[in-house]
PATORNU-369244 format. One record per residue (C-alpha): residue number from 1; x negated, y negated, z negated. Coordinates in Angstrom, 1 decimal, decimal comma. Each point is the difference from the previous one (the first is absolute). Example, Ala and Ser with C-alpha at 12.3 -4.5 7.8 and 13.67 -1.06 7.14 Angstrom:
<rec><seq>1</seq><px>-12,3</px><py>4,5</py><pz>-7,8</pz></rec>
<rec><seq>2</seq><px>-1,4</px><py>-3,4</py><pz>0,7</pz></rec>
***
This chain:
<rec><seq>1</seq><px>-53,0</px><py>7,2</py><pz>-76,9</pz></rec>
<rec><seq>2</seq><px>-1,1</px><py>-1,0</py><pz>-3,5</pz></rec>
<rec><seq>3</seq><px>-2,9</px><py>-2,1</py><pz>1,2</pz></rec>
<rec><seq>4</seq><px>2,2</px><py>-1,9</py><pz>2,5</pz></rec>
<rec><seq>5</seq><px>2,5</px><py>-0,8</py><pz>-2,8</pz></rec>
<rec><seq>6</seq><px>-2,6</px><py>-1,1</py><pz>-2,5</pz></rec>
<rec><seq>7</seq><px>-1,6</px><py>-2,4</py><pz>2,5</pz></rec>
<rec><seq>8</seq><px>3,1</px><py>-1,3</py><pz>1,8</pz></rec>
<rec><seq>9</seq><px>2,7</px><py>0,3</py><pz>-2,7</pz></rec>
<rec><seq>10</seq><px>2,5</px><py>1,8</py><pz>2,3</pz></rec>
<rec><seq>11</seq><px>0,5</px><py>3,3</py><pz>1,8</pz></rec>
<rec><seq>12</seq><px>2,4</px><py>1,5</py><pz>2,4</pz></rec>
<rec><seq>13</seq><px>0,6</px><py>3,8</py><pz>0,1</pz></rec>
<rec><seq>14</seq><px>1,9</px><py>1,2</py><pz>3,1</pz></rec>
<rec><seq>15</seq><px>2,5</px><py>2,8</py><pz>0,2</pz></rec>
<rec><seq>16</seq><px>0,7</px><py>0,4</py><pz>-3,7</pz></rec>
<rec><seq>17</seq><px>3,8</px><py>0,2</py><pz>0,4</pz></rec>
<rec><seq>18</seq><px>1,7</px><py>2,5</py><pz>2,2</pz></rec>
<rec><seq>19</seq><px>2,6</px><py>-1,2</py><pz>2,6</pz></rec>
<rec><seq>20</seq><px>2,7</px><py>1,4</py><pz>-2,2</pz></rec>
<rec><seq>21</seq><px>-1,3</px><py>-2,0</py><pz>-3,0</pz></rec>
<rec><seq>22</seq><px>-0,2</px><py>-3,2</py><pz>2,1</pz></rec>
<rec><seq>23</seq><px>3,6</px><py>0,5</py><pz>1,2</pz></rec>
<rec><seq>24</seq><px>1,2</px><py>0,6</py><pz>-3,6</pz></rec>
<rec><seq>25</seq><px>-1,7</px><py>-3,2</py><pz>-1,2</pz></rec>
<rec><seq>26</seq><px>1,6</px><py>-2,0</py><pz>2,8</pz></rec>
<rec><seq>27</seq><px>3,4</px><py>1,5</py><pz>-0,8</pz></rec>
<rec><seq>28</seq><px>-0,4</px><py>-0,9</py><pz>-3,7</pz></rec>
<rec><seq>29</seq><px>-0,9</px><py>-3,6</py><pz>0,9</pz></rec>
<rec><seq>30</seq><px>3,0</px><py>-0,3</py><pz>2,4</pz></rec>
<rec><seq>31</seq><px>2,4</px><py>1,4</py><pz>-2,7</pz></rec>
<rec><seq>32</seq><px>-1,3</px><py>-2,4</py><pz>-2,6</pz></rec>
<rec><seq>33</seq><px>0,5</px><py>-3,0</py><pz>2,3</pz></rec>
<rec><seq>34</seq><px>3,6</px><py>1,0</py><pz>0,5</pz></rec>
<rec><seq>35</seq><px>0,8</px><py>0,8</py><pz>-3,6</pz></rec>
<rec><seq>36</seq><px>2,4</px><py>-2,0</py><pz>-2,1</pz></rec>
<rec><seq>37</seq><px>-1,6</px><py>-2,6</py><pz>-2,2</pz></rec>
<rec><seq>38</seq><px>-3,2</px><py>0,1</py><pz>2,1</pz></rec>
<rec><seq>39</seq><px>-2,2</px><py>-3,1</py><pz>-0,7</pz></rec>
<rec><seq>40</seq><px>-3,3</px><py>-1,3</py><pz>1,5</pz></rec>
<rec><seq>41</seq><px>-3,0</px><py>-1,6</py><pz>-1,6</pz></rec>
<rec><seq>42</seq><px>-0,7</px><py>-1,8</py><pz>3,2</pz></rec>
<rec><seq>43</seq><px>2,4</px><py>-0,5</py><pz>3,0</pz></rec>
<rec><seq>44</seq><px>3,7</px><py>-0,1</py><pz>0,6</pz></rec>
<rec><seq>45</seq><px>2,0</px><py>3,3</py><pz>-0,3</pz></rec>
<rec><seq>46</seq><px>2,4</px><py>-0,8</py><pz>2,9</pz></rec>
<rec><seq>47</seq><px>-2,9</px><py>-1,0</py><pz>2,3</pz></rec>
<rec><seq>48</seq><px>-1,7</px><py>3,3</py><pz>-0,8</pz></rec>
<rec><seq>49</seq><px>3,1</px><py>2,1</py><pz>0,7</pz></rec>
<rec><seq>50</seq><px>0,5</px><py>-1,9</py><pz>3,2</pz></rec>
<rec><seq>51</seq><px>-3,6</px><py>0,7</py><pz>1,0</pz></rec>
<rec><seq>52</seq><px>-1,0</px><py>-3,6</py><pz>0,3</pz></rec>
<rec><seq>53</seq><px>-3,7</px><py>-0,9</py><pz>0,1</pz></rec>
<rec><seq>54</seq><px>-1,6</px><py>-0,5</py><pz>-3,4</pz></rec>
<rec><seq>55</seq><px>-2,0</px><py>1,3</py><pz>-2,9</pz></rec>
<rec><seq>56</seq><px>1,9</px><py>2,0</py><pz>-2,6</pz></rec>
<rec><seq>57</seq><px>-1,0</px><py>1,4</py><pz>-3,4</pz></rec>
<rec><seq>58</seq><px>1,8</px><py>2,0</py><pz>-2,6</pz></rec>
<rec><seq>59</seq><px>-0,8</px><py>2,5</py><pz>-2,8</pz></rec>
<rec><seq>60</seq><px>1,2</px><py>3,4</py><pz>-1,2</pz></rec>
<rec><seq>61</seq><px>-0,3</px><py>0,3</py><pz>-3,8</pz></rec>
<rec><seq>62</seq><px>-0,4</px><py>3,7</py><pz>-0,7</pz></rec>
<rec><seq>63</seq><px>1,5</px><py>-0,2</py><pz>-3,5</pz></rec>
<rec><seq>64</seq><px>3,2</px><py>-1,7</py><pz>1,3</pz></rec>
<rec><seq>65</seq><px>0,6</px><py>1,5</py><pz>3,5</pz></rec>
<rec><seq>66</seq><px>-0,3</px><py>3,4</py><pz>1,7</pz></rec>
<rec><seq>67</seq><px>-3,8</px><py>0,3</py><pz>0,4</pz></rec>
<rec><seq>68</seq><px>0,1</px><py>0,9</py><pz>3,7</pz></rec>
<rec><seq>69</seq><px>-3,2</px><py>-1,9</py><pz>0,7</pz></rec>
<rec><seq>70</seq><px>-1,7</px><py>1,5</py><pz>-3,0</pz></rec>
<rec><seq>71</seq><px>0,9</px><py>3,4</py><pz>1,4</pz></rec>
<rec><seq>72</seq><px>-1,7</px><py>-1,0</py><pz>3,2</pz></rec>
<rec><seq>73</seq><px>-3,1</px><py>-1,1</py><pz>-1,8</pz></rec>
<rec><seq>74</seq><px>-0,2</px><py>3,2</py><pz>-1,9</pz></rec>
<rec><seq>75</seq><px>0,7</px><py>2,3</py><pz>3,0</pz></rec>
<rec><seq>76</seq><px>-2,6</px><py>-1,7</py><pz>2,1</pz></rec>
<rec><seq>77</seq><px>-2,7</px><py>0,3</py><pz>-2,6</pz></rec>
<rec><seq>78</seq><px>-0,7</px><py>-3,7</py><pz>-0,2</pz></rec>
<rec><seq>79</seq><px>-1,1</px><py>0,2</py><pz>-3,6</pz></rec>
<rec><seq>80</seq><px>-2,5</px><py>2,7</py><pz>0,7</pz></rec>
<rec><seq>81</seq><px>-1,5</px><py>-2,0</py><pz>2,8</pz></rec>
<rec><seq>82</seq><px>-0,3</px><py>-3,0</py><pz>-2,3</pz></rec>
<rec><seq>83</seq><px>-1,7</px><py>2,1</py><pz>-2,5</pz></rec>
<rec><seq>84</seq><px>-2,8</px><py>0,8</py><pz>2,5</pz></rec>
<rec><seq>85</seq><px>-0,9</px><py>-3,7</py><pz>-0,1</pz></rec>
<rec><seq>86</seq><px>0,3</px><py>-0,4</py><pz>-3,8</pz></rec>
<rec><seq>87</seq><px>-2,4</px><py>1,3</py><pz>-2,6</pz></rec>
<rec><seq>88</seq><px>0,9</px><py>3,6</py><pz>-1,1</pz></rec>
<rec><seq>89</seq><px>0,6</px><py>-1,1</py><pz>-3,6</pz></rec>
<rec><seq>90</seq><px>2,5</px><py>-2,7</py><pz>0,9</pz></rec>
<rec><seq>91</seq><px>2,4</px><py>1,6</py><pz>2,5</pz></rec>
<rec><seq>92</seq><px>3,0</px><py>-2,1</py><pz>1,3</pz></rec>
<rec><seq>93</seq><px>3,2</px><py>-0,1</py><pz>-2,0</pz></rec>
<rec><seq>94</seq><px>3,4</px><py>0,4</py><pz>1,6</pz></rec>
<rec><seq>95</seq><px>1,4</px><py>-3,3</py><pz>1,5</pz></rec>
<rec><seq>96</seq><px>3,2</px><py>-1,4</py><pz>-1,5</pz></rec>
<rec><seq>97</seq><px>1,2</px><py>-1,9</py><pz>3,0</pz></rec>
<rec><seq>98</seq><px>-0,3</px><py>0,0</py><pz>3,8</pz></rec>
<rec><seq>99</seq><px>0,0</px><py>-3,1</py><pz>2,1</pz></rec>
<rec><seq>100</seq><px>1,5</px><py>0,1</py><pz>3,5</pz></rec>
<rec><seq>101</seq><px>-1,2</px><py>-2,5</py><pz>2,6</pz></rec>
<rec><seq>102</seq><px>1,7</px><py>-0,3</py><pz>3,3</pz></rec>
<rec><seq>103</seq><px>-1,1</px><py>-2,3</py><pz>2,8</pz></rec>
<rec><seq>104</seq><px>2,5</px><py>-0,5</py><pz>2,9</pz></rec>
<rec><seq>105</seq><px>-1,1</px><py>-1,9</py><pz>3,1</pz></rec>
<rec><seq>106</seq><px>-0,2</px><py>-2,8</py><pz>0,9</pz></rec>
<rec><seq>107</seq><px>-1,8</px><py>-1,0</py><pz>-3,1</pz></rec>
<rec><seq>108</seq><px>-2,8</px><py>-2,6</py><pz>-0,6</pz></rec>
<rec><seq>109</seq><px>-1,5</px><py>0,3</py><pz>-3,5</pz></rec>
<rec><seq>110</seq><px>0,5</px><py>-3,0</py><pz>-2,2</pz></rec>
<rec><seq>111</seq><px>-0,3</px><py>-0,9</py><pz>-3,7</pz></rec>
<rec><seq>112</seq><px>-2,1</px><py>2,0</py><pz>-2,5</pz></rec>
<rec><seq>113</seq><px>0,1</px><py>3,1</py><pz>2,3</pz></rec>
<rec><seq>114</seq><px>-1,9</px><py>-1,7</py><pz>2,8</pz></rec>
<rec><seq>115</seq><px>-3,1</px><py>-1,0</py><pz>-2,0</pz></rec>
<rec><seq>116</seq><px>-2,6</px><py>2,2</py><pz>-1,8</pz></rec>
<rec><seq>117</seq><px>1,3</px><py>1,0</py><pz>-3,4</pz></rec>
<rec><seq>118</seq><px>0,0</px><py>2,7</py><pz>-2,6</pz></rec>
<rec><seq>119</seq><px>3,1</px><py>1,4</py><pz>-1,6</pz></rec>
<rec><seq>120</seq><px>0,0</px><py>-1,9</py><pz>-3,2</pz></rec>
<rec><seq>121</seq><px>-0,5</px><py>-1,2</py><pz>-2,6</pz></rec>
<rec><seq>122</seq><px>3,5</px><py>0,4</py><pz>-1,3</pz></rec>
<rec><seq>123</seq><px>0,0</px><py>-0,1</py><pz>-3,8</pz></rec>
<rec><seq>124</seq><px>1,2</px><py>3,0</py><pz>-2,0</pz></rec>
<rec><seq>125</seq><px>3,2</px><py>-1,1</py><pz>-1,8</pz></rec>
<rec><seq>126</seq><px>-0,7</px><py>-1,0</py><pz>-3,5</pz></rec>
<rec><seq>127</seq><px>-3,8</px><py>-0,4</py><pz>0,5</pz></rec>
<rec><seq>128</seq><px>-2,5</px><py>-2,2</py><pz>1,8</pz></rec>
<rec><seq>129</seq><px>-1,6</px><py>3,0</py><pz>1,8</pz></rec>
<rec><seq>130</seq><px>0,3</px><py>0,4</py><pz>3,7</pz></rec>
<rec><seq>131</seq><px>1,7</px><py>3,1</py><pz>1,4</pz></rec>
<rec><seq>132</seq><px>-3,0</px><py>1,3</py><pz>1,9</pz></rec>
<rec><seq>133</seq><px>-0,2</px><py>3,5</py><pz>1,5</pz></rec>
<rec><seq>134</seq><px>-2,8</px><py>2,1</py><pz>1,4</pz></rec>
<rec><seq>135</seq><px>0,9</px><py>1,1</py><pz>3,4</pz></rec>
<rec><seq>136</seq><px>2,7</px><py>-0,8</py><pz>2,6</pz></rec>
<rec><seq>137</seq><px>1,3</px><py>2,9</py><pz>2,1</pz></rec>
<rec><seq>138</seq><px>2,1</px><py>-0,5</py><pz>3,1</pz></rec>
<rec><seq>139</seq><px>1,9</px><py>2,5</py><pz>2,1</pz></rec>
<rec><seq>140</seq><px>0,5</px><py>-1,0</py><pz>3,6</pz></rec>
<rec><seq>141</seq><px>3,3</px><py>1,3</py><pz>1,3</pz></rec>
<rec><seq>142</seq><px>-0,4</px><py>-1,7</py><pz>3,4</pz></rec>
<rec><seq>143</seq><px>-3,0</px><py>-0,3</py><pz>2,4</pz></rec>
<rec><seq>144</seq><px>-2,5</px><py>-2,7</py><pz>-0,8</pz></rec>
<rec><seq>145</seq><px>-2,3</px><py>0,9</py><pz>2,9</pz></rec>
<rec><seq>146</seq><px>0,2</px><py>-3,3</py><pz>2,0</pz></rec>
<rec><seq>147</seq><px>-0,9</px><py>-3,4</py><pz>-1,5</pz></rec>
<rec><seq>148</seq><px>2,8</px><py>-2,6</py><pz>0,1</pz></rec>
<rec><seq>149</seq><px>2,7</px><py>2,3</py><pz>-1,4</pz></rec>
<rec><seq>150</seq><px>0,1</px><py>-1,2</py><pz>-3,6</pz></rec>
<rec><seq>151</seq><px>-3,3</px><py>1,6</py><pz>-0,8</pz></rec>
<rec><seq>152</seq><px>-1,6</px><py>-0,6</py><pz>-3,4</pz></rec>
<rec><seq>153</seq><px>-3,1</px><py>-2,2</py><pz>0,1</pz></rec>
<rec><seq>154</seq><px>-2,9</px><py>0,4</py><pz>-2,5</pz></rec>
<rec><seq>155</seq><px>-3,3</px><py>-1,6</py><pz>-0,8</pz></rec>
<rec><seq>156</seq><px>-2,5</px><py>2,8</py><pz>-0,6</pz></rec>
<rec><seq>157</seq><px>-2,3</px><py>-0,3</py><pz>-3,0</pz></rec>
<rec><seq>158</seq><px>2,0</px><py>-2,8</py><pz>-1,7</pz></rec>
<rec><seq>159</seq><px>0,8</px><py>2,3</py><pz>-2,9</pz></rec>
<rec><seq>160</seq><px>-3,7</px><py>0,0</py><pz>-0,9</pz></rec>
<rec><seq>161</seq><px>-0,4</px><py>-3,8</py><pz>0,3</pz></rec>
<rec><seq>162</seq><px>3,2</px><py>-0,6</py><pz>-1,9</pz></rec>
<rec><seq>163</seq><px>-1,4</px><py>2,3</py><pz>-2,7</pz></rec>
<rec><seq>164</seq><px>-3,2</px><py>-2,1</py><pz>-0,1</pz></rec>
<rec><seq>165</seq><px>2,1</px><py>-3,2</py><pz>-0,3</pz></rec>
<rec><seq>166</seq><px>1,8</px><py>1,5</py><pz>-3,1</pz></rec>
<rec><seq>167</seq><px>-3,2</px><py>1,4</py><pz>-1,4</pz></rec>
<rec><seq>168</seq><px>-1,5</px><py>-3,6</py><pz>0,0</pz></rec>
<rec><seq>169</seq><px>3,2</px><py>-1,6</py><pz>-1,5</pz></rec>
<rec><seq>170</seq><px>1,5</px><py>2,8</py><pz>-2,1</pz></rec>
<rec><seq>171</seq><px>2,9</px><py>2,3</py><pz>0,7</pz></rec>
<rec><seq>172</seq><px>2,6</px><py>-2,5</py><pz>-1,2</pz></rec>
<rec><seq>173</seq><px>-0,9</px><py>-2,3</py><pz>3,0</pz></rec>
<rec><seq>174</seq><px>2,1</px><py>2,3</py><pz>2,1</pz></rec>
<rec><seq>175</seq><px>3,0</px><py>-1,9</py><pz>-1,4</pz></rec>
<rec><seq>176</seq><px>-1,4</px><py>-3,4</py><pz>0,8</pz></rec>
<rec><seq>177</seq><px>1,6</px><py>-0,4</py><pz>3,4</pz></rec>
<rec><seq>178</seq><px>-0,4</px><py>-3,8</py><pz>-0,1</pz></rec>
<rec><seq>179</seq><px>-3,7</px><py>0,6</py><pz>0,8</pz></rec>
<rec><seq>180</seq><px>0,8</px><py>2,2</py><pz>3,0</pz></rec>
<rec><seq>181</seq><px>1,2</px><py>-0,4</py><pz>3,5</pz></rec>
<rec><seq>182</seq><px>3,7</px><py>0,4</py><pz>0,7</pz></rec>
<rec><seq>183</seq><px>0,9</px><py>3,7</py><pz>0,2</pz></rec>
<rec><seq>184</seq><px>-1,4</px><py>0,2</py><pz>-2,6</pz></rec>
<rec><seq>185</seq><px>-3,6</px><py>0,9</py><pz>0,7</pz></rec>
<rec><seq>186</seq><px>-3,3</px><py>-1,5</py><pz>-1,4</pz></rec>
<rec><seq>187</seq><px>-2,2</px><py>-2,3</py><pz>1,9</pz></rec>
<rec><seq>188</seq><px>-2,6</px><py>2,6</py><pz>1,1</pz></rec>
<rec><seq>189</seq><px>-1,7</px><py>1,1</py><pz>3,2</pz></rec>
<rec><seq>190</seq><px>2,7</px><py>1,8</py><pz>1,9</pz></rec>
<rec><seq>191</seq><px>-1,9</px><py>1,5</py><pz>3,0</pz></rec>
<rec><seq>192</seq><px>1,8</px><py>1,2</py><pz>3,1</pz></rec>
<rec><seq>193</seq><px>3,7</px><py>1,1</py><pz>0,0</pz></rec>
<rec><seq>194</seq><px>0,9</px><py>3,5</py><pz>1,2</pz></rec>
<rec><seq>195</seq><px>3,4</px><py>1,1</py><pz>1,3</pz></rec>
<rec><seq>196</seq><px>0,8</px><py>3,4</py><pz>-1,3</pz></rec>
<rec><seq>197</seq><px>1,3</px><py>2,6</py><pz>2,5</pz></rec>
<rec><seq>198</seq><px>1,2</px><py>3,6</py><pz>-0,2</pz></rec>
<rec><seq>199</seq><px>2,6</px><py>2,5</py><pz>0,8</pz></rec>
<rec><seq>200</seq><px>3,4</px><py>0,7</py><pz>-1,7</pz></rec>
<rec><seq>201</seq><px>-0,6</px><py>2,4</py><pz>-2,9</pz></rec>
<rec><seq>202</seq><px>-3,3</px><py>-1,7</py><pz>-0,9</pz></rec>
<rec><seq>203</seq><px>-0,8</px><py>-1,0</py><pz>-3,6</pz></rec>
<rec><seq>204</seq><px>-1,7</px><py>-3,3</py><pz>-0,8</pz></rec>
<rec><seq>205</seq><px>-1,9</px><py>-0,6</py><pz>-3,2</pz></rec>
<rec><seq>206</seq><px>-1,3</px><py>-3,4</py><pz>-1,2</pz></rec>
<rec><seq>207</seq><px>-1,8</px><py>-1,3</py><pz>-3,1</pz></rec>
<rec><seq>208</seq><px>2,1</px><py>-2,4</py><pz>-2,2</pz></rec>
<rec><seq>209</seq><px>-2,4</px><py>-2,9</py><pz>0,7</pz></rec>
<rec><seq>210</seq><px>-0,2</px><py>0,4</py><pz>3,8</pz></rec>
<rec><seq>211</seq><px>1,1</px><py>-3,1</py><pz>1,9</pz></rec>
<rec><seq>212</seq><px>2,9</px><py>0,9</py><pz>2,4</pz></rec>
<rec><seq>213</seq><px>2,8</px><py>-1,6</py><pz>1,9</pz></rec>
<rec><seq>214</seq><px>3,1</px><py>0,8</py><pz>2,1</pz></rec>
<rec><seq>215</seq><px>-0,4</px><py>-0,1</py><pz>3,7</pz></rec>
<rec><seq>216</seq><px>2,2</px><py>-1,4</py><pz>2,8</pz></rec>
<rec><seq>217</seq><px>2,4</px><py>2,3</py><pz>1,9</pz></rec>
<rec><seq>218</seq><px>-0,1</px><py>-1,3</py><pz>3,5</pz></rec>
<rec><seq>219</seq><px>-1,0</px><py>3,1</py><pz>1,9</pz></rec>
<rec><seq>220</seq><px>2,0</px><py>2,8</py><pz>1,6</pz></rec>
<rec><seq>221</seq><px>-1,2</px><py>2,9</py><pz>-2,1</pz></rec>
<rec><seq>222</seq><px>3,4</px><py>0,9</py><pz>-1,6</pz></rec>
<rec><seq>223</seq><px>3,3</px><py>-1,3</py><pz>-1,3</pz></rec>
<rec><seq>224</seq><px>-1,3</px><py>-0,5</py><pz>-3,6</pz></rec>
<rec><seq>225</seq><px>-2,8</px><py>0,7</py><pz>-2,4</pz></rec>
<rec><seq>226</seq><px>0,9</px><py>2,1</py><pz>-3,0</pz></rec>
<rec><seq>227</seq><px>-2,4</px><py>0,4</py><pz>-2,9</pz></rec>
<rec><seq>228</seq><px>0,4</px><py>1,3</py><pz>-3,6</pz></rec>
<rec><seq>229</seq><px>-2,5</px><py>-1,2</py><pz>-2,6</pz></rec>
<rec><seq>230</seq><px>-0,9</px><py>1,5</py><pz>-3,4</pz></rec>
<rec><seq>231</seq><px>-2,1</px><py>-1,9</py><pz>-2,5</pz></rec>
<rec><seq>232</seq><px>-2,2</px><py>2,6</py><pz>-1,8</pz></rec>
<rec><seq>233</seq><px>-1,8</px><py>-0,2</py><pz>-3,3</pz></rec>
<rec><seq>234</seq><px>-3,0</px><py>2,1</py><pz>-1,0</pz></rec>
<rec><seq>235</seq><px>0,5</px><py>1,6</py><pz>-3,5</pz></rec>
<rec><seq>236</seq><px>-0,5</px><py>-2,7</py><pz>-2,7</pz></rec>
<rec><seq>237</seq><px>0,0</px><py>-2,9</py><pz>2,5</pz></rec>
<rec><seq>238</seq><px>2,1</px><py>-2,0</py><pz>-2,4</pz></rec>
<rec><seq>239</seq><px>-2,8</px><py>0,3</py><pz>-2,6</pz></rec>
<rec><seq>240</seq><px>-2,9</px><py>-0,5</py><pz>2,5</pz></rec>
<rec><seq>241</seq><px>1,5</px><py>-2,6</py><pz>2,4</pz></rec>
<rec><seq>242</seq><px>-2,6</px><py>-2,6</py><pz>-1,0</pz></rec>
<rec><seq>243</seq><px>-2,9</px><py>2,2</py><pz>0,9</pz></rec>
<rec><seq>244</seq><px>1,8</px><py>1,2</py><pz>3,1</pz></rec>
<rec><seq>245</seq><px>0,3</px><py>-3,5</py><pz>1,5</pz></rec>
<rec><seq>246</seq><px>-3,5</px><py>-1,2</py><pz>-1,0</pz></rec>
<rec><seq>247</seq><px>-1,6</px><py>3,3</py><pz>1,1</pz></rec>
<rec><seq>248</seq><px>2,2</px><py>0,9</py><pz>3,0</pz></rec>
<rec><seq>249</seq><px>-1,4</px><py>3,5</py><pz>0,5</pz></rec>
<rec><seq>250</seq><px>0,3</px><py>0,9</py><pz>-3,7</pz></rec>
<rec><seq>251</seq><px>3,0</px><py>2,3</py><pz>0,5</pz></rec>
<rec><seq>252</seq><px>-1,3</px><py>1,5</py><pz>3,2</pz></rec>
<rec><seq>253</seq><px>-2,1</px><py>3,0</py><pz>0,8</pz></rec>
<rec><seq>254</seq><px>-3,4</px><py>-1,3</py><pz>1,2</pz></rec>
<rec><seq>255</seq><px>-1,7</px><py>3,4</py><pz>0,3</pz></rec>
***
C-alpha cells in the first residue's frame, strides 16, 4: 500500500465505509443541497436541485455549520488511514472543511477541471505563501467502478516530477503559474493518464502535487457521482511546506 502510494502519488482503499455510513453521507449531502441559504462554489443551485447535468462543488465549514461530514470522517477512521501513509512523528491534523463534489450526467468536463492541475496555489490571506496541504482524502459515496461515469483521472508519478521541478527552481515557484500550463500544472513529463475506479465506500488518497482532472459522465453507471474531499495537513506542515513541495516524500513514511 505505502509503496504504491509513494511511487504513484495516489491510492484507493475499498470498503472503508459501511453501507450505513455511505447512506448517512448521502443524506447529509441531500439535506445541505436543500437547506436555506445554500450556495455553490461551482454550478447553479436550481440546476442542482432539478437534477440537471453538470459539475457542482460546495463546502461545509466545520466551525460555522453542523459538522456532519466531519463526523463521517471521524467515524470512518479516515485520519487513522492517512496516518499510515505519513511519518509517525507528523500525524495528520483534523480537517477544517469538507468539499462536496457532485457530477450529474450528462456532463462533459470543461474549464480548469478538464486539464491536469493541482489544487492551488491559493495564497493564504495576508501573506504571499500558498495554502498547500499534505494529502487529499476522498470518500466515494457512489460507485466509481466503470469509466465514463465522472471518474477522477490522475497522472501517476507526477507528484515526484513536480517536486523535482520545484527543487530546481525553489519552493516559491509553485506560485509562478504564468510559467505553467493552464490548470495550473508545470510543463513537465506527464506520462500516461489513469482513470480511477472503485466501489462506493472506498477512500481515495492523493499527494498534493499529483496531477489530476475531472472526468466526463457519459456512461450509464448511475444517476450521479457523489464525493466528499478533505484536505489534510501533516503536523507542522505550515512550517515545513517548502521542504514538503521540494522533497515530495518528506512528510511520508518511506520505511
